[in-house]
VOBA-176578 format. One line per field, with one value per residue (C-alpha): z, y, x; residue in three letters. Coordinates in Angstrom, 1 decimal. Layout:
residues N
zz = [Z;...] $
yy = [Y;...] $
xx = [X;...] $
residuo = [ALA;...] $
***
This chain:
residues 99
zz = [-69.6;-72.7;-70.5;-68.2;-71.3;-72.7;-69.3;-69.0;-72.5;-71.8;-68.5;-70.2;-73.0;-70.5;-68.6;-71.4;-71.6;-70.2;-67.3;-67.3;-64.1;-63.4;-60.7;-61.0;-58.8;-58.7;-56.4;-57.8;-58.0;-55.9;-57.9;-61.6;-63.1;-63.9;-66.9;-69.5;-69.5;-71.9;-73.9;-74.4;-75.3;-77.9;-79.4;-79.6;-81.3;-83.9;-84.6;-85.1;-87.5;-89.6;-89.7;-92.6;-94.4;-94.2;-96.0;-99.0;-98.8;-98.3;-94.6;-92.1;-93.2;-91.0;-90.0;-91.9;-89.1;-91.5;-91.0;-88.3;-89.6;-88.2;-90.3;-87.6;-85.2;-87.8;-88.7;-85.1;-84.2;-87.1;-86.2;-82.6;-83.5;-85.9;-83.2;-80.7;-83.2;-83.9;-80.2;-79.9;-83.0;-81.6;-78.2;-79.8;-82.0;-79.0;-77.0;-79.8;-80.5;-76.7;-76.0] $
yy = [70.5;71.1;71.3;73.9;76.0;75.8;76.9;79.7;80.9;80.9;82.8;85.3;85.9;86.2;88.8;91.3;90.7;93.8;93.2;94.4;95.9;95.4;98.1;101.8;104.0;106.8;106.6;105.7;108.5;107.8;109.7;109.8;113.2;113.4;115.7;115.2;117.5;120.4;118.6;115.6;117.8;119.6;116.4;115.0;118.2;118.1;114.4;115.0;117.9;116.1;112.7;114.0;115.3;112.0;110.2;112.4;112.4;116.1;116.2;114.8;112.0;109.1;108.7;106.1;103.8;101.3;97.6;95.6;94.3;90.7;89.7;89.9;87.9;85.2;84.9;84.9;82.2;80.1;80.4;79.4;76.6;75.2;75.7;73.7;71.0;70.7;70.4;67.6;65.8;66.1;64.7;61.8;61.0;61.1;58.8;56.3;56.2;55.8;58.9] $
xx = [-29.8;-32.0;-35.1;-33.4;-32.4;-36.0;-37.4;-34.9;-35.7;-39.4;-39.1;-36.8;-39.3;-42.2;-40.2;-40.8;-44.6;-46.4;-48.7;-52.3;-53.5;-57.2;-57.2;-56.6;-54.5;-57.1;-60.1;-63.5;-66.0;-69.1;-71.7;-72.3;-73.2;-76.9;-76.4;-73.7;-70.7;-70.5;-67.9;-70.1;-73.1;-71.0;-69.7;-73.2;-74.4;-71.6;-72.2;-76.0;-75.4;-72.7;-74.6;-76.8;-73.7;-71.8;-74.6;-74.2;-70.4;-69.9;-69.4;-67.0;-64.6;-63.7;-60.0;-58.0;-56.8;-55.2;-55.2;-53.5;-50.2;-49.9;-46.9;-44.3;-46.4;-47.1;-43.4;-42.3;-44.9;-43.8;-40.2;-40.7;-43.1;-40.4;-37.7;-39.9;-40.6;-36.9;-36.1;-38.7;-37.4;-33.8;-34.8;-36.6;-33.6;-31.2;-33.5;-33.8;-30.1;-29.4;-27.3] $
residuo = [MET;LEU;THR;ALA;THR;ALA;ALA;ALA;SER;LEU;LEU;GLY;ALA;LEU;TRP;PHE;VAL;PRO;SER;ALA;ASN;ALA;THR;SER;ASP;SER;PRO;VAL;ARG;ASP;ALA;VAL;ALA;ALA;SER;PRO;SER;PRO;GLN;VAL;ALA;GLU;GLN;ALA;ARG;ILE;ALA;ALA;THR;THR;ALA;GLY;ASP;SER;VAL;THR;GLY;THR;GLY;ALA;ARG;LEU;ALA;ASP;THR;GLY;SER;PHE;ASP;SER;THR;PRO;TYR;VAL;LEU;GLY;GLY;THR;LEU;PHE;LEU;THR;LEU;GLY;ALA;GLY;PHE;VAL;ALA;TYR;SER;VAL;ARG;ARG;GLU;ARG;LEU;GLY;PHE] $
***
């Protein structure tokens, strides 16, 4: 019964994991443009002109993306690892006592 509960819990948790599709729904373009689009050319021009300014610190500033907060993942992983170890210890205890 404990194994069935553990399997059902695992399958229930995996139900909410998003799937990654390796294929796209849109058709693939056959030919690649030989010249860059006007938007790409404009971005390259802006990057080239502000590259000198960013060295001196007077030009464009980079966006502050922050750091990745892994605290919930560490706490959740620790919780489930402890829960799994508790199930194993409980099962070994029941086996040794002959239940």
